[in-house]
MDAnalysis code that builds the backbone (N, CA, C; Angstrom):
import MDAnalysis as mda
import numpy as np

u = mda.Universe.empty(339, n_residues=113, atom_resindex=np.repeat(np.arange(113), 3), trajectory=True)
u.add_TopologyAttr("name", ["N", "CA", "C"] * 113)
u.add_TopologyAttr("resid", np.arange(1, 114))
u.add_TopologyAttr("resname", ["MET", "GLN", "ILE", "ASP", "LYS", "LYS", "ARG", "PHE", "GLU", "LYS", "MET", "PHE", "PRO", "GLN", "LEU", "ALA", "LYS", "GLU", "LEU", "ASN", "THR", "GLY", "GLU", "SER", "ARG", "ILE", "PRO", "ILE", "ASN", "SER", "ILE", "ARG", "SER", "ASP", "ILE", "GLN", "ALA", "GLY", "GLU", "LYS", "ALA", "ARG", "THR", "SER", "LYS", "PHE", "VAL", "ASN", "TYR", "THR", "PRO", "ASP", "ILE", "ILE", "ASP", "PHE", "LEU", "ARG", "ARG", "CYS", "ASP", "ASN", "LYS", "LYS", "GLN", "ALA", "LYS", "GLU", "ILE", "ILE", "ASN", "TYR", "MET", "GLU", "LYS", "ARG", "GLY", "GLU", "ILE", "SER", "ARG", "GLN", "HIS", "ALA", "GLN", "ARG", "ILE", "ARG", "LYS", "GLN", "LEU", "LYS", "ASP", "LYS", "GLY", "VAL", "ARG", "SER", "PHE", "GLY", "PRO", "LYS", "LYS", "GLU", "GLU", "ASP", "TYR", "TYR", "LEU", "LYS", "ARG", "MET", "LEU"])
u.atoms.positions = np.array([
    [108.162, 86.238, 55.388],
    [108.629, 84.905, 55.662],
    [107.438, 84.052, 56.104],
    [107.267, 82.929, 55.506],
    [106.186, 82.016, 55.835],
    [106.738, 80.849, 56.650],
    [105.979, 80.435, 57.641],
    [106.380, 79.296, 58.468],
    [105.111, 78.568, 58.894],
    [105.145, 77.249, 58.860],
    [103.938, 76.517, 59.259],
    [103.818, 76.499, 60.780],
    [102.604, 76.242, 61.228],
    [102.284, 76.330, 62.654],
    [103.101, 75.353, 63.498],
    [103.254, 74.108, 63.047],
    [103.995, 73.106, 63.818],
    [105.467, 73.492, 63.964],
    [106.049, 74.010, 62.904],
    [107.460, 74.410, 62.972],
    [107.626, 75.603, 63.925],
    [106.694, 76.545, 63.838],
    [106.728, 77.697, 64.731],
    [106.645, 77.241, 66.187],
    [105.714, 76.325, 66.489],
    [105.560, 75.827, 67.861],
    [106.811, 75.105, 68.346],
    [107.488, 74.422, 67.429],
    [108.718, 73.718, 67.800],
    [109.859, 74.700, 68.049],
    [109.937, 75.745, 67.216],
    [111.016, 76.725, 67.347],
    [110.790, 77.674, 68.520],
    [109.536, 78.040, 68.776],
    [109.198, 79.028, 69.798],
    [108.045, 78.521, 70.660],
    [108.275, 77.488, 71.476],
    [107.165, 76.886, 72.226],
    [106.482, 77.841, 73.192],
    [107.234, 78.647, 73.899],
    [106.624, 79.555, 74.877],
    [105.817, 80.648, 74.182],
    [106.366, 81.206, 73.123],
    [105.649, 82.242, 72.374],
    [104.376, 81.672, 71.762],
    [104.447, 80.461, 71.212],
    [103.266, 79.811, 70.639],
    [102.202, 79.611, 71.718],
    [102.625, 79.197, 72.904],
    [101.683, 79.003, 74.013],
    [100.992, 80.322, 74.368],
    [101.782, 81.386, 74.464],
    [101.211, 82.693, 74.801],
    [100.216, 83.142, 73.737],
    [100.556, 82.931, 72.474],
    [99.662, 83.337, 71.393],
    [98.373, 82.510, 71.391],
    [98.495, 81.226, 71.676],
    [97.329, 80.346, 71.646],
    [96.419, 80.517, 72.860],
    [96.992, 80.802, 74.022],
    [96.183, 80.895, 75.249],
    [95.817, 82.318, 75.627],
    [96.507, 83.294, 75.069],
    [96.233, 84.682, 75.420],
    [96.934, 85.129, 76.683],
    [97.820, 84.287, 77.250],
    [98.581, 84.674, 78.437],
    [99.564, 85.780, 78.078],
    [99.920, 86.573, 79.073],
    [100.937, 87.627, 78.940],
    [100.556, 88.696, 77.927],
    [99.300, 88.983, 77.833],
    [98.875, 90.066, 76.943],
    [99.129, 91.397, 77.616],
    [99.579, 92.343, 76.849],
    [99.812, 93.697, 77.341],
    [98.860, 94.618, 76.594],
    [97.961, 95.270, 77.316],
    [96.999, 96.130, 76.623],
    [97.672, 97.371, 76.052],
    [97.210, 97.783, 74.892],
    [97.667, 99.029, 74.281],
    [96.499, 99.992, 74.376],
    [96.671, 101.022, 75.202],
    [95.581, 101.955, 75.453],
    [95.541, 103.099, 74.461],
    [96.673, 103.403, 73.854],
    [96.706, 104.496, 72.884],
    [97.987, 104.404, 72.076],
    [97.987, 105.127, 70.972],
    [99.164, 105.179, 70.108],
    [99.484, 106.641, 69.872],
    [100.756, 107.005, 69.991],
    [101.192, 108.380, 69.753],
    [102.395, 108.360, 68.833],
    [102.419, 109.262, 67.895],
    [103.554, 109.327, 66.980],
    [104.608, 110.319, 67.458],
    [104.242, 111.184, 68.397],
    [105.184, 112.164, 68.930],
    [105.772, 111.620, 70.238],
    [107.084, 111.440, 70.289],
    [107.747, 110.839, 71.450],
    [107.520, 111.664, 72.710],
    [107.698, 112.969, 72.627],
    [107.526, 113.807, 73.821],
    [106.101, 113.734, 74.355],
    [105.116, 113.753, 73.473],
    [103.717, 113.664, 73.910],
    [103.446, 112.302, 74.535],
    [104.027, 111.265, 73.975],
    [103.851, 109.921, 74.513],
    [104.447, 109.784, 75.892],
    [105.654, 110.297, 76.090],
    [106.301, 110.232, 77.398],
    [105.525, 111.028, 78.434],
    [104.983, 112.157, 78.018],
    [104.230, 113.008, 78.929],
    [102.918, 112.343, 79.361],
    [102.298, 111.608, 78.462],
    [100.984, 111.028, 78.722],
    [101.030, 109.619, 79.300],
    [102.193, 109.016, 79.349],
    [102.283, 107.627, 79.802],
    [101.806, 107.482, 81.248],
    [101.464, 106.283, 81.600],
    [100.965, 106.005, 82.942],
    [102.042, 106.320, 83.966],
    [101.654, 107.021, 84.987],
    [102.614, 107.397, 86.025],
    [102.114, 106.918, 87.380],
    [101.723, 105.657, 87.433],
    [101.130, 105.083, 88.639],
    [102.040, 105.182, 89.860],
    [103.339, 104.969, 89.666],
    [104.249, 104.954, 90.801],
    [105.198, 106.160, 90.822],
    [104.879, 107.206, 90.076],
    [105.711, 108.403, 90.090],
    [105.631, 109.034, 91.477],
    [106.767, 109.391, 92.020],
    [106.888, 109.986, 93.351],
    [106.413, 109.053, 94.463],
    [106.308, 107.761, 94.170],
    [105.906, 106.778, 95.172],
    [107.136, 106.350, 95.953],
    [107.042, 106.389, 97.268],
    [108.134, 105.946, 98.129],
    [107.664, 104.718, 98.904],
    [108.312, 103.580, 98.698],
    [107.911, 102.381, 99.435],
    [108.045, 102.599, 100.943],
    [107.111, 102.043, 101.693],
    [107.195, 102.135, 103.146],
    [107.636, 100.784, 103.710],
    [107.665, 100.674, 105.029],
    [108.170, 99.454, 105.652],
    [107.337, 98.234, 105.262],
    [106.042, 98.406, 105.084],
    [105.195, 97.283, 104.701],
    [105.584, 96.776, 103.313],
    [105.892, 97.684, 102.398],
    [106.348, 97.269, 101.065],
    [107.604, 96.404, 101.166],
    [108.521, 96.804, 102.028],
    [109.763, 96.035, 102.191],
    [109.504, 94.694, 102.867],
    [108.623, 94.697, 103.870],
    [108.315, 93.447, 104.571],
    [107.621, 92.447, 103.643],
    [106.861, 92.948, 102.700],
    [106.172, 92.050, 101.771],
    [107.133, 91.373, 100.793],
    [108.375, 91.813, 100.762],
    [109.377, 91.155, 99.913],
    [110.134, 90.062, 100.672],
    [109.912, 89.987, 101.980],
    [110.634, 89.016, 102.814],
    [110.098, 87.605, 102.623],
    [111.011, 86.646, 102.789],
    [110.633, 85.242, 102.722],
    [110.381, 84.652, 104.106],
    [110.959, 85.279, 105.152],
    [110.839, 84.697, 106.485],
    [110.933, 85.792, 107.556],
    [110.700, 85.382, 108.802],
    [110.716, 86.332, 109.923],
    [112.092, 86.948, 110.137],
    [113.147, 86.169, 109.917],
    [114.495, 86.684, 110.127],
    [114.771, 87.882, 109.215],
    [114.405, 87.759, 107.957],
    [114.592, 88.871, 107.023],
    [113.756, 90.074, 107.452],
    [112.529, 89.815, 107.877],
    [111.642, 90.901, 108.291],
    [112.209, 91.631, 109.509],
    [112.742, 90.884, 110.467],
    [113.335, 91.510, 111.656],
    [114.516, 92.404, 111.277],
    [115.321, 91.953, 110.329],
    [116.462, 92.759, 109.877],
    [115.986, 94.074, 109.279],
    [114.935, 94.034, 108.499],
    [114.401, 95.252, 107.881],
    [113.838, 96.190, 108.942],
    [113.088, 95.638, 109.878],
    [112.516, 96.471, 110.946],
    [113.636, 97.148, 111.735],
    [114.642, 96.382, 112.136],
    [115.767, 96.939, 112.897],
    [116.492, 98.019, 112.102],
    [116.720, 97.755, 110.830],
    [117.440, 98.705, 109.975],
    [116.658, 100.016, 109.841],
    [115.365, 99.917, 109.574],
    [114.567, 101.137, 109.393],
    [114.398, 101.905, 110.698],
    [114.326, 101.184, 111.818],
    [114.251, 101.861, 113.116],
    [115.574, 102.577, 113.405],
    [116.688, 101.908, 113.148],
    [118.014, 102.487, 113.393],
    [118.228, 103.758, 112.562],
    [117.740, 103.747, 111.334],
    [117.884, 104.910, 110.445],
    [116.891, 106.024, 110.763],
    [115.926, 105.735, 111.626],
    [114.924, 106.742, 111.970],
    [113.793, 106.837, 110.965],
    [113.654, 105.841, 110.095],
    [112.593, 105.864, 109.100],
    [111.261, 105.424, 109.694],
    [111.320, 104.704, 110.819],
    [110.114, 104.386, 111.580],
    [110.422, 104.644, 113.054],
    [109.391, 104.984, 113.802],
    [109.583, 105.257, 115.228],
    [109.758, 103.949, 116.004],
    [110.229, 104.083, 117.225],
    [110.399, 102.911, 118.088],
    [109.054, 102.228, 118.342],
    [108.021, 103.056, 118.567],
    [106.690, 102.519, 118.836],
    [106.152, 101.753, 117.621],
    [106.349, 102.324, 116.441],
    [105.896, 101.662, 115.212],
    [106.653, 100.345, 115.025],
    [107.949, 100.369, 115.263],
    [108.761, 99.151, 115.148],
    [108.258, 98.076, 116.115],
    [107.915, 98.482, 117.327],
    [107.421, 97.514, 118.312],
    [106.089, 96.896, 117.875],
    [105.200, 97.727, 117.331],
    [103.915, 97.208, 116.845],
    [104.124, 96.215, 115.694],
    [105.034, 96.557, 114.802],
    [105.303, 95.678, 113.658],
    [105.949, 94.373, 114.128],
    [106.871, 94.458, 115.059],
    [107.506, 93.247, 115.601],
    [106.463, 92.325, 116.248],
    [105.524, 92.930, 116.985],
    [104.475, 92.143, 117.635],
    [103.613, 91.444, 116.586],
    [103.220, 92.170, 115.561],
    [102.422, 91.570, 114.495],
    [103.196, 90.448, 113.807],
    [104.477, 90.673, 113.567],
    [105.327, 89.659, 112.953],
    [105.379, 88.406, 113.816],
    [105.561, 88.606, 115.105],
    [105.655, 87.462, 116.029],
    [104.332, 86.710, 116.121],
    [103.226, 87.459, 116.238],
    [101.917, 86.847, 116.448],
    [101.308, 86.255, 115.182],
    [101.503, 86.938, 114.052],
    [100.767, 86.550, 112.842],
    [101.647, 86.134, 111.664],
    [102.951, 86.402, 111.758],
    [103.846, 85.990, 110.681],
    [104.054, 87.046, 109.614],
    [105.000, 86.776, 108.755],
    [105.417, 87.750, 107.745],
    [104.332, 87.999, 106.684],
    [103.498, 86.993, 106.382],
    [102.461, 87.187, 105.367],
    [101.274, 87.976, 105.883],
    [101.265, 88.298, 107.180],
    [100.178, 89.119, 107.715],
    [100.247, 90.552, 107.193],
    [101.379, 90.926, 106.606],
    [101.535, 92.266, 106.044],
    [101.047, 92.326, 104.603],
    [100.697, 91.182, 104.043],
    [100.202, 91.120, 102.674],
    [100.941, 90.057, 101.896],
    [100.453, 89.741, 100.704],
    [101.111, 88.722, 99.895],
    [102.514, 89.169, 99.481],
    [103.352, 88.212, 99.175],
    [104.741, 88.492, 98.804],
    [104.798, 89.293, 97.517],
    [105.602, 90.331, 97.541],
    [105.851, 91.119, 96.334],
    [107.025, 90.481, 95.612],
    [106.767, 89.973, 94.436],
    [107.804, 89.293, 93.670],
    [108.718, 90.299, 92.984],
    [109.775, 89.784, 92.401],
    [110.721, 90.613, 91.661],
    [109.981, 91.349, 90.539],
    [110.368, 92.563, 90.276],
    [109.772, 93.422, 89.240],
    [108.297, 93.747, 89.515],
    [107.898, 93.736, 90.775],
    [106.510, 93.988, 91.170],
    [105.990, 95.297, 90.576],
    [106.719, 96.381, 90.748],
    [106.251, 97.686, 90.290],
    [106.294, 97.788, 88.778],
    [107.327, 97.232, 88.173],
    [107.447, 97.267, 86.713],
    [106.269, 96.559, 86.064],
    [105.896, 95.404, 86.592],
    [104.781, 94.642, 86.028],
    [103.458, 95.375, 86.165],
    [103.297, 96.175, 87.189],
    [102.037, 96.895, 87.392],
    [101.976, 98.213, 86.639],
    [103.078, 98.627, 86.078],
    [103.071, 99.859, 85.280],
    [102.577, 99.573, 83.871],
    [102.662, 98.336, 83.448],
    [102.264, 98.001, 82.078],
    [100.782, 97.896, 81.930],
])
């Protein structure tokens, strides 16, 4: 199927932009014809990775959300009382972004590619 450039840009403006600017490129590191071999060799950056309290705090938008997470994890015994107190102090003194930049939706999925 043949289509001229202007018509393509009109029909698919975002795709045309990505193609023209090189944004949203996904590198292809290898090609495998065997499915099992491909699955076995794929990147496993976050395999067996368990997010910790800092990972959860980095998803918060404000101090109120962060306090809820700290309280919840302390109540469940996932962090000690002392650790919770240190985190609360840091939150109060330095704010929620002191734990790192905000982790957006699909953070881990985007980094696996």
